[in-house]
C-alpha positions in Angstrom: 31.0 17.8 29.5 31.6 20.9 31.6 31.9 20.0 35.2 32.3 22.2 38.3 33.0 20.7 41.7 31.8 22.2 44.9 32.8 21.4 48.5 29.1 21.5 49.6 28.1 18.2 47.9 26.8 19.6 44.5 28.3 19.5 41.0 27.3 21.4 37.9 26.7 18.6 35.3 24.8 18.6 32.0 23.3 22.0 32.8 22.0 21.1 36.2 23.2 21.4 39.8 23.5 17.7 40.8 23.7 16.4 44.4 27.0 14.6 44.6 27.8 11.8 44.8 25.2 10.6 42.4 24.1 6.9 42.3 23.6 6.7 38.5 25.8 6.1 35.5 26.8 9.3 33.6 25.0 8.3 30.4 21.7 7.8 32.3 22.2 11.0 34.3 22.7 12.9 31.0 19.5 11.4 29.6 17.5 12.2 32.8 18.7 15.9 32.9 18.1 16.3 29.2 14.6 14.9 29.4 13.8 17.1 32.5 15.2 20.2 30.8 13.2 19.6 27.7 9.9 18.8 29.4 10.1 21.4 32.2 11.0 24.2 29.7 7.9 23.3 27.6 5.6 24.2 30.5 4.4 27.8 30.5 2.1 27.6 33.5 3.6 25.2 36.1 0.5 25.2 38.4 -1.8 24.2 35.6 0.5 21.9 33.5 3.4 20.8 35.7 2.0 17.3 36.0 2.3 16.9 32.2 6.1 17.5 32.4 6.5 15.0 35.2 4.5 12.4 33.3 6.6 13.0 30.2 9.9 12.6 32.0 8.7 9.3 33.6 7.5 8.1 30.1 10.9 8.9 28.6 12.6 6.9 31.3 10.2 3.9 31.3 10.5 3.7 27.5 14.3 4.1 27.2 15.5 2.6 30.5 12.8 0.0 31.4 10.0 0.6 33.9 9.3 1.5 36.9 10.7 5.0 37.4 9.5 7.6 39.9 9.8 11.3 39.2 9.1 14.1 41.6 9.5 17.8 40.6 8.9 20.7 43.0 10.4 23.5 44.9 10.3 22.4 48.6 10.1 18.8 49.5 11.9 16.1 51.5 12.2 12.5 50.8 13.5 9.1 52.0 13.5 6.5 49.3 14.6 2.9 48.7 15.8 2.5 45.1 17.6 0.1 42.8 21.4 0.4 42.8 22.7 3.0 40.4 19.2 4.3 39.7 18.9 7.5 41.8 19.6 11.2 41.3 18.6 14.6 42.7 19.3 17.8 41.0 18.1 21.4 40.5 17.1 23.0 37.2 16.8 26.7 38.1 14.1 26.9 40.7 12.8 23.3 40.3 14.1 20.4 42.3 14.0 17.0 40.5 14.2 13.6 42.2 14.4 10.6 39.9 14.7 7.0 41.1 13.8 3.5 40.1 12.2 1.0 42.5 
């Protein structure tokens, strides 16, 4: 796993720029980033089909890591969430911000 540290609170992990510290085990984080990369890359027209990618990421998590996951993908948004311990991450894949948490 290639890892780059940054003093501004971000780390390059699994091909994403992850907000650090992350509240998620590494195996789960790797799964989340991999799922997001796969489903986001498959979308050619984000405005028309972006919801399909978000739904697919959530389905992957609900199937493999038990329900009830929440997935938000966008470019400019803020959030304040309550989540299960060790079940939260926020990262960037190119121009897409991805927030994933379990409640």
